[in-house]
HTML snippet that shows the backbone in 3Dmol.js (N, CA, C, O; Angstrom):
<script src="https://3Dmol.org/build/3Dmol-min.js"></script>
<div id="view" style="width:600px;height:400px;position:relative"></div>
<script>
const pdb = `
ATOM      1  N   UNK A   1      88.519  89.475  94.181  1.00  0.00           N
ATOM      2  CA  UNK A   1      89.962  89.462  94.093  1.00  0.00           C
ATOM      3  C   UNK A   1      90.422  90.672  93.281  1.00  0.00           C
ATOM      4  O   UNK A   1      89.865  90.957  92.221  1.00  0.00           O
ATOM      5  N   UNK A   2      91.396  91.354  93.757  1.00  0.00           N
ATOM      6  CA  UNK A   2      91.927  92.526  93.089  1.00  0.00           C
ATOM      7  C   UNK A   2      92.935  92.077  92.033  1.00  0.00           C
ATOM      8  O   UNK A   2      93.924  91.416  92.351  1.00  0.00           O
ATOM      9  N   UNK A   3      92.676  92.441  90.771  1.00  0.00           N
ATOM     10  CA  UNK A   3      93.613  92.117  89.703  1.00  0.00           C
ATOM     11  C   UNK A   3      94.322  93.346  89.181  1.00  0.00           C
ATOM     12  O   UNK A   3      95.376  93.235  88.555  1.00  0.00           O
ATOM     13  N   UNK A   4      93.760  94.516  89.428  1.00  0.00           N
ATOM     14  CA  UNK A   4      94.342  95.770  88.977  1.00  0.00           C
ATOM     15  C   UNK A   4      93.706  96.917  89.714  1.00  0.00           C
ATOM     16  O   UNK A   4      92.881  96.706  90.602  1.00  0.00           O
ATOM     17  N   UNK A   5      94.083  98.152  89.353  1.00  0.00           N
ATOM     18  CA  UNK A   5      93.467  99.300  90.020  1.00  0.00           C
ATOM     19  C   UNK A   5      91.984  99.378  89.691  1.00  0.00           C
ATOM     20  O   UNK A   5      91.563  98.984  88.604  1.00  0.00           O
ATOM     21  N   UNK A   6      91.215  99.872  90.605  1.00  0.00           N
ATOM     22  CA  UNK A   6      89.770  99.961  90.425  1.00  0.00           C
ATOM     23  C   UNK A   6      89.387 101.264  89.755  1.00  0.00           C
ATOM     24  O   UNK A   6      89.676 102.345  90.268  1.00  0.00           O
ATOM     25  N   UNK A   7      88.731 101.159  88.601  1.00  0.00           N
ATOM     26  CA  UNK A   7      88.229 102.335  87.905  1.00  0.00           C
ATOM     27  C   UNK A   7      87.163 103.035  88.751  1.00  0.00           C
ATOM     28  O   UNK A   7      86.936 104.237  88.611  1.00  0.00           O
ATOM     29  N   UNK A   8      86.519 102.277  89.620  1.00  0.00           N
ATOM     30  CA  UNK A   8      85.435 102.815  90.457  1.00  0.00           C
ATOM     31  C   UNK A   8      85.895 103.985  91.327  1.00  0.00           C
ATOM     32  O   UNK A   8      85.118 104.900  91.602  1.00  0.00           O
ATOM     33  N   UNK A   9      87.130 103.957  91.752  1.00  0.00           N
ATOM     34  CA  UNK A   9      87.626 104.998  92.654  1.00  0.00           C
ATOM     35  C   UNK A   9      87.688 106.369  91.981  1.00  0.00           C
ATOM     36  O   UNK A   9      87.814 107.387  92.661  1.00  0.00           O
ATOM     37  N   UNK A  10      87.601 106.399  90.652  1.00  0.00           N
ATOM     38  CA  UNK A  10      87.592 107.660  89.931  1.00  0.00           C
ATOM     39  C   UNK A  10      86.236 107.995  89.344  1.00  0.00           C
ATOM     40  O   UNK A  10      86.133 108.822  88.438  1.00  0.00           O
ATOM     41  N   UNK A  11      85.193 107.354  89.857  1.00  0.00           N
ATOM     42  CA  UNK A  11      83.847 107.521  89.306  1.00  0.00           C
ATOM     43  C   UNK A  11      82.965 108.364  90.223  1.00  0.00           C
ATOM     44  O   UNK A  11      82.957 108.186  91.441  1.00  0.00           O
ATOM     45  N   UNK A  12      82.224 109.285  89.608  1.00  0.00           N
ATOM     46  CA  UNK A  12      81.299 110.124  90.376  1.00  0.00           C
ATOM     47  C   UNK A  12      80.136 109.323  90.950  1.00  0.00           C
ATOM     48  O   UNK A  12      79.505 109.765  91.910  1.00  0.00           O
ATOM     49  N   UNK A  13      79.843 108.167  90.390  1.00  0.00           N
ATOM     50  CA  UNK A  13      78.697 107.370  90.836  1.00  0.00           C
ATOM     51  C   UNK A  13      78.987 106.531  92.094  1.00  0.00           C
ATOM     52  O   UNK A  13      78.060 105.999  92.704  1.00  0.00           O
ATOM     53  N   UNK A  14      80.248 106.412  92.479  1.00  0.00           N
ATOM     54  CA  UNK A  14      80.616 105.602  93.638  1.00  0.00           C
ATOM     55  C   UNK A  14      80.044 106.197  94.914  1.00  0.00           C
ATOM     56  O   UNK A  14      80.152 107.402  95.141  1.00  0.00           O
ATOM     57  N   UNK A  15      79.442 105.370  95.741  1.00  0.00           N
ATOM     58  CA  UNK A  15      78.970 105.801  97.058  1.00  0.00           C
ATOM     59  C   UNK A  15      80.182 105.708  97.977  1.00  0.00           C
ATOM     60  O   UNK A  15      80.558 104.620  98.413  1.00  0.00           O
ATOM     61  N   UNK A  16      80.781 106.842  98.265  1.00  0.00           N
ATOM     62  CA  UNK A  16      82.087 106.881  98.939  1.00  0.00           C
ATOM     63  C   UNK A  16      82.066 106.328 100.361  1.00  0.00           C
ATOM     64  O   UNK A  16      83.102 105.862 100.836  1.00  0.00           O
ATOM     65  N   UNK A  17      80.957 106.359 101.046  1.00  0.00           N
ATOM     66  CA  UNK A  17      80.957 105.891 102.437  1.00  0.00           C
ATOM     67  C   UNK A  17      80.826 104.371 102.549  1.00  0.00           C
ATOM     68  O   UNK A  17      80.721 103.846 103.657  1.00  0.00           O
ATOM     69  N   UNK A  18      80.829 103.649 101.407  1.00  0.00           N
ATOM     70  CA  UNK A  18      80.750 102.189 101.482  1.00  0.00           C
ATOM     71  C   UNK A  18      82.074 101.522 101.163  1.00  0.00           C
ATOM     72  O   UNK A  18      82.145 100.296 101.089  1.00  0.00           O
ATOM     73  N   UNK A  19      83.136 102.317 100.971  1.00  0.00           N
ATOM     74  CA  UNK A  19      84.421 101.720 100.621  1.00  0.00           C
ATOM     75  C   UNK A  19      84.930 100.823 101.745  1.00  0.00           C
ATOM     76  O   UNK A  19      84.929 101.196 102.918  1.00  0.00           O
ATOM     77  N   UNK A  20      85.358  99.647 101.352  1.00  0.00           N
ATOM     78  CA  UNK A  20      85.938  98.687 102.288  1.00  0.00           C
ATOM     79  C   UNK A  20      87.176  98.098 101.636  1.00  0.00           C
ATOM     80  O   UNK A  20      87.479  98.406 100.483  1.00  0.00           O
ATOM     81  N   UNK A  21      87.893  97.252 102.365  1.00  0.00           N
ATOM     82  CA  UNK A  21      89.061  96.636 101.743  1.00  0.00           C
ATOM     83  C   UNK A  21      88.599  95.709 100.617  1.00  0.00           C
ATOM     84  O   UNK A  21      87.454  95.256 100.602  1.00  0.00           O
ATOM     85  N   UNK A  22      89.489  95.439  99.693  1.00  0.00           N
ATOM     86  CA  UNK A  22      89.121  94.760  98.463  1.00  0.00           C
ATOM     87  C   UNK A  22      88.885  93.266  98.609  1.00  0.00           C
ATOM     88  O   UNK A  22      88.652  92.584  97.611  1.00  0.00           O
ATOM     89  N   UNK A  23      88.940  92.747  99.815  1.00  0.00           N
ATOM     90  CA  UNK A  23      88.614  91.334 100.012  1.00  0.00           C
ATOM     91  C   UNK A  23      87.113  91.154 100.108  1.00  0.00           C
ATOM     92  O   UNK A  23      86.629  90.023 100.133  1.00  0.00           O
ATOM     93  N   UNK A  24      86.374  92.236 100.162  1.00  0.00           N
ATOM     94  CA  UNK A  24      84.920  92.236 100.297  1.00  0.00           C
ATOM     95  C   UNK A  24      84.468  91.593 101.605  1.00  0.00           C
ATOM     96  O   UNK A  24      83.367  91.050 101.690  1.00  0.00           O
ATOM     97  N   UNK A  25      85.312  91.657 102.609  1.00  0.00           N
ATOM     98  CA  UNK A  25      84.888  91.233 103.942  1.00  0.00           C
ATOM     99  C   UNK A  25      84.133  92.401 104.538  1.00  0.00           C
ATOM    100  O   UNK A  25      84.704  93.469 104.762  1.00  0.00           O
ATOM    101  N   UNK A  26      82.885  92.207 104.791  1.00  0.00           N
ATOM    102  CA  UNK A  26      82.060  93.295 105.266  1.00  0.00           C
ATOM    103  C   UNK A  26      81.170  93.771 104.139  1.00  0.00           C
ATOM    104  O   UNK A  26      80.784  92.985 103.274  1.00  0.00           O
ATOM    105  N   UNK A  27      80.845  95.036 104.144  1.00  0.00           N
ATOM    106  CA  UNK A  27      79.920  95.585 103.160  1.00  0.00           C
ATOM    107  C   UNK A  27      80.598  95.747 101.802  1.00  0.00           C
ATOM    108  O   UNK A  27      81.707  96.274 101.713  1.00  0.00           O
ATOM    109  N   UNK A  28      79.937  95.298 100.767  1.00  0.00           N
ATOM    110  CA  UNK A  28      80.460  95.416  99.412  1.00  0.00           C
ATOM    111  C   UNK A  28      80.302  96.858  98.924  1.00  0.00           C
ATOM    112  O   UNK A  28      79.270  97.477  99.185  1.00  0.00           O
ATOM    113  N   UNK A  29      81.302  97.409  98.218  1.00  0.00           N
ATOM    114  CA  UNK A  29      81.181  98.765  97.684  1.00  0.00           C
ATOM    115  C   UNK A  29      79.948  98.897  96.794  1.00  0.00           C
ATOM    116  O   UNK A  29      79.564  97.955  96.100  1.00  0.00           O
ATOM    117  N   UNK A  30      79.340 100.071  96.825  1.00  0.00           N
ATOM    118  CA  UNK A  30      78.114 100.328  96.071  1.00  0.00           C
ATOM    119  C   UNK A  30      78.259 101.595  95.239  1.00  0.00           C
ATOM    120  O   UNK A  30      79.124 102.435  95.486  1.00  0.00           O
ATOM    121  N   UNK A  31      77.386 101.702  94.248  1.00  0.00           N
ATOM    122  CA  UNK A  31      77.358 102.903  93.421  1.00  0.00           C
ATOM    123  C   UNK A  31      75.962 103.058  92.841  1.00  0.00           C
ATOM    124  O   UNK A  31      75.093 102.215  93.065  1.00  0.00           O
ATOM    125  N   UNK A  32      75.748 104.142  92.092  1.00  0.00           N
ATOM    126  CA  UNK A  32      74.447 104.366  91.479  1.00  0.00           C
ATOM    127  C   UNK A  32      74.101 103.269  90.472  1.00  0.00           C
ATOM    128  O   UNK A  32      72.929 102.926  90.313  1.00  0.00           O
ATOM    129  N   UNK A  33      75.095 102.721  89.798  1.00  0.00           N
ATOM    130  CA  UNK A  33      74.850 101.663  88.814  1.00  0.00           C
ATOM    131  C   UNK A  33      74.552 100.330  89.488  1.00  0.00           C
ATOM    132  O   UNK A  33      73.764  99.534  88.978  1.00  0.00           O
ATOM    133  N   UNK A  34      75.181 100.089  90.631  1.00  0.00           N
ATOM    134  CA  UNK A  34      75.020  98.840  91.378  1.00  0.00           C
ATOM    135  C   UNK A  34      74.725  99.146  92.848  1.00  0.00           C
ATOM    136  O   UNK A  34      75.603  98.999  93.698  1.00  0.00           O
ATOM    137  N   UNK A  35      73.499  99.568  93.149  1.00  0.00           N
ATOM    138  CA  UNK A  35      73.161  99.940  94.522  1.00  0.00           C
ATOM    139  C   UNK A  35      73.196  98.777  95.511  1.00  0.00           C
ATOM    140  O   UNK A  35      73.263  98.997  96.720  1.00  0.00           O
ATOM    141  N   UNK A  36      73.152  97.548  95.011  1.00  0.00           N
ATOM    142  CA  UNK A  36      73.221  96.382  95.900  1.00  0.00           C
ATOM    143  C   UNK A  36      74.633  95.831  96.026  1.00  0.00           C
ATOM    144  O   UNK A  36      74.856  94.869  96.761  1.00  0.00           O
ATOM    145  N   UNK A  37      75.582  96.419  95.327  1.00  0.00           N
ATOM    146  CA  UNK A  37      76.969  95.997  95.406  1.00  0.00           C
ATOM    147  C   UNK A  37      77.602  95.901  94.036  1.00  0.00           C
ATOM    148  O   UNK A  37      77.040  95.296  93.122  1.00  0.00           O
ATOM    149  N   UNK A  38      78.769  96.498  93.894  1.00  0.00           N
ATOM    150  CA  UNK A  38      79.498  96.490  92.624  1.00  0.00           C
ATOM    151  C   UNK A  38      80.084  95.098  92.398  1.00  0.00           C
ATOM    152  O   UNK A  38      80.701  94.539  93.304  1.00  0.00           O
ATOM    153  N   UNK A  39      79.900  94.528  91.201  1.00  0.00           N
ATOM    154  CA  UNK A  39      80.499  93.225  90.921  1.00  0.00           C
ATOM    155  C   UNK A  39      82.015  93.255  91.102  1.00  0.00           C
ATOM    156  O   UNK A  39      82.677  94.232  90.752  1.00  0.00           O
ATOM    157  N   UNK A  40      82.543  92.182  91.648  1.00  0.00           N
ATOM    158  CA  UNK A  40      83.973  92.115  91.923  1.00  0.00           C
ATOM    159  C   UNK A  40      84.794  92.250  90.641  1.00  0.00           C
ATOM    160  O   UNK A  40      85.921  92.744  90.688  1.00  0.00           O
ATOM    161  N   UNK A  41      84.260  91.827  89.507  1.00  0.00           N
ATOM    162  CA  UNK A  41      84.989  91.958  88.248  1.00  0.00           C
ATOM    163  C   UNK A  41      85.256  93.421  87.914  1.00  0.00           C
ATOM    164  O   UNK A  41      86.296  93.750  87.344  1.00  0.00           O
ATOM    165  N   UNK A  42      84.326  94.292  88.265  1.00  0.00           N
ATOM    166  CA  UNK A  42      84.497  95.722  88.006  1.00  0.00           C
ATOM    167  C   UNK A  42      85.355  96.348  89.096  1.00  0.00           C
ATOM    168  O   UNK A  42      86.367  96.983  88.800  1.00  0.00           O
ATOM    169  N   UNK A  43      84.960  96.176  90.350  1.00  0.00           N
ATOM    170  CA  UNK A  43      85.682  96.829  91.449  1.00  0.00           C
ATOM    171  C   UNK A  43      87.096  96.275  91.592  1.00  0.00           C
ATOM    172  O   UNK A  43      88.011  96.981  92.017  1.00  0.00           O
ATOM    173  N   UNK A  44      87.264  95.011  91.235  1.00  0.00           N
ATOM    174  CA  UNK A  44      88.581  94.383  91.333  1.00  0.00           C
ATOM    175  C   UNK A  44      89.533  94.743  90.207  1.00  0.00           C
ATOM    176  O   UNK A  44      90.701  94.357  90.236  1.00  0.00           O
ATOM    177  N   UNK A  45      89.045  95.482  89.210  1.00  0.00           N
ATOM    178  CA  UNK A  45      89.923  95.984  88.158  1.00  0.00           C
ATOM    179  C   UNK A  45      90.020  95.125  86.917  1.00  0.00           C
ATOM    180  O   UNK A  45      90.745  95.482  85.988  1.00  0.00           O
ATOM    181  N   UNK A  46      89.314  94.000  86.863  1.00  0.00           N
ATOM    182  CA  UNK A  46      89.450  93.142  85.682  1.00  0.00           C
ATOM    183  C   UNK A  46      88.464  93.482  84.568  1.00  0.00           C
ATOM    184  O   UNK A  46      88.587  92.958  83.461  1.00  0.00           O
ATOM    185  N   UNK A  47      87.477  94.359  84.842  1.00  0.00           N
ATOM    186  CA  UNK A  47      86.522  94.762  83.808  1.00  0.00           C
ATOM    187  C   UNK A  47      86.451  96.278  83.734  1.00  0.00           C
ATOM    188  O   UNK A  47      86.320  96.953  84.755  1.00  0.00           O
ATOM    189  N   UNK A  48      86.538  96.813  82.513  1.00  0.00           N
ATOM    190  CA  UNK A  48      86.490  98.254  82.269  1.00  0.00           C
ATOM    191  C   UNK A  48      85.028  98.688  82.167  1.00  0.00           C
ATOM    192  O   UNK A  48      84.361  98.394  81.175  1.00  0.00           O
ATOM    193  N   UNK A  49      84.532  99.380  83.184  1.00  0.00           N
ATOM    194  CA  UNK A  49      83.119  99.723  83.236  1.00  0.00           C
ATOM    195  C   UNK A  49      82.748 100.950  82.402  1.00  0.00           C
ATOM    196  O   UNK A  49      81.678 101.527  82.595  1.00  0.00           O
ATOM    197  N   UNK A  50      83.614 101.346  81.490  1.00  0.00           N
ATOM    198  CA  UNK A  50      83.201 102.317  80.481  1.00  0.00           C
ATOM    199  C   UNK A  50      82.389 101.603  79.402  1.00  0.00           C
ATOM    200  O   UNK A  50      81.779 102.234  78.539  1.00  0.00           O
ATOM    201  N   UNK A  51      82.398 100.288  79.473  1.00  0.00           N
ATOM    202  CA  UNK A  51      81.585  99.426  78.620  1.00  0.00           C
ATOM    203  C   UNK A  51      80.554  98.725  79.501  1.00  0.00           C
ATOM    204  O   UNK A  51      80.811  98.508  80.686  1.00  0.00           O
ATOM    205  N   UNK A  52      79.392  98.366  78.950  1.00  0.00           N
ATOM    206  CA  UNK A  52      78.370  97.678  79.760  1.00  0.00           C
ATOM    207  C   UNK A  52      78.857  96.311  80.254  1.00  0.00           C
ATOM    208  O   UNK A  52      79.455  95.540  79.504  1.00  0.00           O
ATOM    209  N   UNK A  53      78.593  96.040  81.494  1.00  0.00           N
ATOM    210  CA  UNK A  53      78.902  94.748  82.110  1.00  0.00           C
ATOM    211  C   UNK A  53      77.649  93.889  82.180  1.00  0.00           C
ATOM    212  O   UNK A  53      77.692  92.671  82.003  1.00  0.00           O
ATOM    213  N   UNK A  54      76.536  94.556  82.442  1.00  0.00           N
ATOM    214  CA  UNK A  54      75.254  93.875  82.608  1.00  0.00           C
ATOM    215  C   UNK A  54      74.733  94.114  84.007  1.00  0.00           C
ATOM    216  O   UNK A  54      75.484  94.061  84.981  1.00  0.00           O
ATOM    217  N   UNK A  55      73.449  94.377  84.098  1.00  0.00           N
ATOM    218  CA  UNK A  55      72.819  94.576  85.396  1.00  0.00           C
ATOM    219  C   UNK A  55      72.910  95.978  85.956  1.00  0.00           C
ATOM    220  O   UNK A  55      72.474  96.222  87.081  1.00  0.00           O
ATOM    221  N   UNK A  56      73.470  96.907  85.194  1.00  0.00           N
ATOM    222  CA  UNK A  56      73.568  98.288  85.663  1.00  0.00           C
ATOM    223  C   UNK A  56      72.178  98.906  85.799  1.00  0.00           C
ATOM    224  O   UNK A  56      71.314  98.709  84.944  1.00  0.00           O
ATOM    225  N   UNK A  57      71.975  99.646  86.867  1.00  0.00           N
ATOM    226  CA  UNK A  57      70.720 100.382  87.046  1.00  0.00           C
ATOM    227  C   UNK A  57      70.633 101.464  85.976  1.00  0.00           C
ATOM    228  O   UNK A  57      71.541 102.283  85.835  1.00  0.00           O
ATOM    229  N   UNK A  58      69.549 101.462  85.233  1.00  0.00           N
ATOM    230  CA  UNK A  58      69.279 102.479  84.212  1.00  0.00           C
ATOM    231  C   UNK A  58      70.427 102.621  83.212  1.00  0.00           C
ATOM    232  O   UNK A  58      70.610 103.698  82.645  1.00  0.00           O
ATOM    233  N   UNK A  59      71.202 101.562  82.984  1.00  0.00           N
ATOM    234  CA  UNK A  59      72.294 101.595  82.020  1.00  0.00           C
ATOM    235  C   UNK A  59      73.459 102.486  82.398  1.00  0.00           C
ATOM    236  O   UNK A  59      74.248 102.867  81.534  1.00  0.00           O
ATOM    237  N   UNK A  60      73.582 102.825  83.674  1.00  0.00           N
ATOM    238  CA  UNK A  60      74.638 103.737  84.120  1.00  0.00           C
ATOM    239  C   UNK A  60      76.001 103.061  84.035  1.00  0.00           C
ATOM    240  O   UNK A  60      76.179 101.919  84.459  1.00  0.00           O
ATOM    241  N   UNK A  61      76.962 103.801  83.472  1.00  0.00           N
ATOM    242  CA  UNK A  61      78.340 103.339  83.349  1.00  0.00           C
ATOM    243  C   UNK A  61      79.265 104.277  84.113  1.00  0.00           C
ATOM    244  O   UNK A  61      78.813 105.223  84.758  1.00  0.00           O
ATOM    245  N   UNK A  62      80.553 104.008  84.033  1.00  0.00           N
ATOM    246  CA  UNK A  62      81.577 104.851  84.644  1.00  0.00           C
ATOM    247  C   UNK A  62      81.375 106.302  84.225  1.00  0.00           C
ATOM    248  O   UNK A  62      81.184 106.593  83.044  1.00  0.00           O
ATOM    249  N   UNK A  63      81.418 107.209  85.196  1.00  0.00           N
ATOM    250  CA  UNK A  63      81.307 108.643  84.968  1.00  0.00           C
ATOM    251  C   UNK A  63      82.515 109.298  85.636  1.00  0.00           C
ATOM    252  O   UNK A  63      82.585 109.341  86.864  1.00  0.00           O
ATOM    253  N   UNK A  64      83.472 109.811  84.849  1.00  0.00           N
ATOM    254  CA  UNK A  64      84.709 110.325  85.437  1.00  0.00           C
ATOM    255  C   UNK A  64      84.490 111.460  86.425  1.00  0.00           C
ATOM    256  O   UNK A  64      83.720 112.386  86.170  1.00  0.00           O
ATOM    257  N   UNK A  65      85.172 111.372  87.543  1.00  0.00           N
ATOM    258  CA  UNK A  65      85.193 112.437  88.541  1.00  0.00           C
ATOM    259  C   UNK A  65      86.376 113.338  88.201  1.00  0.00           C
ATOM    260  O   UNK A  65      87.522 112.907  88.327  1.00  0.00           O
ATOM    261  N   UNK A  66      86.129 114.582  87.771  1.00  0.00           N
ATOM    262  CA  UNK A  66      87.234 115.459  87.363  1.00  0.00           C
ATOM    263  C   UNK A  66      88.239 115.731  88.485  1.00  0.00           C
ATOM    264  O   UNK A  66      89.382 116.096  88.211  1.00  0.00           O
ATOM    265  N   UNK A  67      87.836 115.561  89.722  1.00  0.00           N
ATOM    266  CA  UNK A  67      88.750 115.767  90.849  1.00  0.00           C
ATOM    267  C   UNK A  67      89.598 114.535  91.148  1.00  0.00           C
ATOM    268  O   UNK A  67      90.479 114.579  92.007  1.00  0.00           O
ATOM    269  N   UNK A  68      89.336 113.442  90.442  1.00  0.00           N
ATOM    270  CA  UNK A  68      90.083 112.204  90.676  1.00  0.00           C
ATOM    271  C   UNK A  68      90.597 111.628  89.350  1.00  0.00           C
ATOM    272  O   UNK A  68      90.625 110.412  89.163  1.00  0.00           O
ATOM    273  N   UNK A  69      90.998 112.509  88.440  1.00  0.00           N
ATOM    274  CA  UNK A  69      91.461 112.075  87.120  1.00  0.00           C
ATOM    275  C   UNK A  69      92.703 111.193  87.213  1.00  0.00           C
ATOM    276  O   UNK A  69      92.955 110.391  86.314  1.00  0.00           O
ATOM    277  N   UNK A  70      93.478 111.329  88.278  1.00  0.00           N
ATOM    278  CA  UNK A  70      94.667 110.500  88.458  1.00  0.00           C
ATOM    279  C   UNK A  70      94.304 109.017  88.536  1.00  0.00           C
ATOM    280  O   UNK A  70      95.106 108.163  88.160  1.00  0.00           O
ATOM    281  N   UNK A  71      93.102 108.708  89.020  1.00  0.00           N
ATOM    282  CA  UNK A  71      92.668 107.306  89.105  1.00  0.00           C
ATOM    283  C   UNK A  71      92.503 106.735  87.703  1.00  0.00           C
ATOM    284  O   UNK A  71      92.949 105.621  87.427  1.00  0.00           O
ATOM    285  N   UNK A  72      91.866 107.492  86.818  1.00  0.00           N
ATOM    286  CA  UNK A  72      91.687 107.029  85.444  1.00  0.00           C
ATOM    287  C   UNK A  72      93.033 106.930  84.737  1.00  0.00           C
ATOM    288  O   UNK A  72      93.248 106.009  83.950  1.00  0.00           O
ATOM    289  N   UNK A  73      93.936 107.859  85.006  1.00  0.00           N
ATOM    290  CA  UNK A  73      95.284 107.790  84.421  1.00  0.00           C
ATOM    291  C   UNK A  73      95.979 106.497  84.839  1.00  0.00           C
ATOM    292  O   UNK A  73      96.595 105.822  84.014  1.00  0.00           O
ATOM    293  N   UNK A  74      95.878 106.162  86.100  1.00  0.00           N
ATOM    294  CA  UNK A  74      96.493 104.934  86.619  1.00  0.00           C
ATOM    295  C   UNK A  74      95.834 103.698  86.005  1.00  0.00           C
ATOM    296  O   UNK A  74      96.514 102.736  85.651  1.00  0.00           O
ATOM    297  N   UNK A  75      94.519 103.732  85.883  1.00  0.00           N
ATOM    298  CA  UNK A  75      93.793 102.615  85.291  1.00  0.00           C
ATOM    299  C   UNK A  75      94.190 102.430  83.825  1.00  0.00           C
ATOM    300  O   UNK A  75      94.397 101.302  83.377  1.00  0.00           O
ATOM    301  N   UNK A  76      94.297 103.528  83.079  1.00  0.00           N
ATOM    302  CA  UNK A  76      94.712 103.470  81.677  1.00  0.00           C
ATOM    303  C   UNK A  76      96.120 102.883  81.544  1.00  0.00           C
ATOM    304  O   UNK A  76      96.372 102.081  80.645  1.00  0.00           O
ATOM    305  N   UNK A  77      97.032 103.273  82.429  1.00  0.00           N
ATOM    306  CA  UNK A  77      98.388 102.729  82.404  1.00  0.00           C
ATOM    307  C   UNK A  77      98.361 101.224  82.660  1.00  0.00           C
ATOM    308  O   UNK A  77      99.088 100.468  82.015  1.00  0.00           O
ATOM    309  N   UNK A  78      97.525 100.792  83.599  1.00  0.00           N
ATOM    310  CA  UNK A  78      97.366  99.366  83.886  1.00  0.00           C
ATOM    311  C   UNK A  78      96.849  98.628  82.647  1.00  0.00           C
ATOM    312  O   UNK A  78      97.366  97.563  82.308  1.00  0.00           O
ATOM    313  N   UNK A  79      95.831  99.180  81.964  1.00  0.00           N
ATOM    314  CA  UNK A  79      95.278  98.535  80.765  1.00  0.00           C
ATOM    315  C   UNK A  79      96.333  98.410  79.672  1.00  0.00           C
ATOM    316  O   UNK A  79      96.393  97.391  78.983  1.00  0.00           O
ATOM    317  N   UNK A  80      97.166  99.437  79.508  1.00  0.00           N
ATOM    318  CA  UNK A  80      98.239  99.398  78.508  1.00  0.00           C
ATOM    319  C   UNK A  80      99.212  98.269  78.816  1.00  0.00           C
ATOM    320  O   UNK A  80      99.605  97.523  77.919  1.00  0.00           O
ATOM    321  N   UNK A  81      99.600  98.140  80.068  1.00  0.00           N
ATOM    322  CA  UNK A  81     100.517  97.064  80.465  1.00  0.00           C
ATOM    323  C   UNK A  81      99.870  95.692  80.291  1.00  0.00           C
ATOM    324  O   UNK A  81     100.521  94.743  79.854  1.00  0.00           O
ATOM    325  N   UNK A  82      98.604  95.595  80.631  1.00  0.00           N
ATOM    326  CA  UNK A  82      97.901  94.315  80.510  1.00  0.00           C
ATOM    327  C   UNK A  82      97.792  93.899  79.047  1.00  0.00           C
ATOM    328  O   UNK A  82      97.990  92.729  78.719  1.00  0.00           O
ATOM    329  N   UNK A  83      97.478  94.849  78.168  1.00  0.00           N
ATOM    330  CA  UNK A  83      97.395  94.530  76.735  1.00  0.00           C
ATOM    331  C   UNK A  83      98.751  94.093  76.195  1.00  0.00           C
ATOM    332  O   UNK A  83      98.832  93.137  75.424  1.00  0.00           O
ATOM    333  N   UNK A  84      99.808  94.780  76.591  1.00  0.00           N
ATOM    334  CA  UNK A  84     101.153  94.411  76.144  1.00  0.00           C
ATOM    335  C   UNK A  84     101.521  93.011  76.622  1.00  0.00           C
ATOM    336  O   UNK A  84     102.122  92.232  75.883  1.00  0.00           O
ATOM    337  N   UNK A  85     101.161  92.702  77.846  1.00  0.00           N
ATOM    338  CA  UNK A  85     101.424  91.371  78.398  1.00  0.00           C
ATOM    339  C   UNK A  85     100.641  90.304  77.640  1.00  0.00           C
ATOM    340  O   UNK A  85     101.175  89.244  77.315  1.00  0.00           O
ATOM    341  N   UNK A  86      99.369  90.594  77.361  1.00  0.00           N
ATOM    342  CA  UNK A  86      98.532  89.644  76.625  1.00  0.00           C
ATOM    343  C   UNK A  86      99.076  89.399  75.222  1.00  0.00           C
ATOM    344  O   UNK A  86      99.060  88.266  74.741  1.00  0.00           O
ATOM    345  N   UNK A  87      99.555  90.446  74.564  1.00  0.00           N
ATOM    346  CA  UNK A  87     100.105  90.314  73.224  1.00  0.00           C
ATOM    347  C   UNK A  87     101.404  89.510  73.246  1.00  0.00           C
ATOM    348  O   UNK A  87     101.686  88.758  72.314  1.00  0.00           O
ATOM    349  N   UNK A  88     102.184  89.667  74.299  1.00  0.00           N
ATOM    350  CA  UNK A  88     103.429  88.924  74.436  1.00  0.00           C
ATOM    351  C   UNK A  88     103.226  87.438  74.673  1.00  0.00           C
ATOM    352  O   UNK A  88     104.110  86.628  74.393  1.00  0.00           O
ATOM    353  N   UNK A  89     102.057  87.084  75.192  1.00  0.00           N
ATOM    354  CA  UNK A  89     101.755  85.674  75.473  1.00  0.00           C
ATOM    355  C   UNK A  89     101.066  84.995  74.301  1.00  0.00           C
ATOM    356  O   UNK A  89     100.978  83.768  74.251  1.00  0.00           O
ATOM    357  N   UNK A  90     100.574  85.799  73.352  1.00  0.00           N
ATOM    358  CA  UNK A  90      99.780  85.231  72.266  1.00  0.00           C
ATOM    359  C   UNK A  90     100.527  85.061  71.044  1.00  0.00           C
ATOM    360  O   UNK A  90      99.981  84.592  70.046  1.00  0.00           O
TER     361      UNK A  90
END
`;
const viewer = $3Dmol.createViewer("view");
viewer.addModel(pdb, "pdb");
viewer.setStyle({}, {cartoon: {color: "spectrum"}});
viewer.zoomTo();
viewer.render();
</script>
């Protein structure tokens, strides 16, 4: 389930030819960290993969793609809004 923008789309480790719609109908997106399929928590935007999630191949984490910095900018804006929302509810 998609909860926010995917940090994966701005990562150099993403295997670009496996991208599918975010319902995961069909082949699950893959990357160097998760060659068997990226966990939905990461690809769906609810987990920031600049931190370890668990199960990463060789401890690989998000690696910014300098040609897709706008993706990280969008993800950062989403995190700021999410934190503000969480603080407003607490």
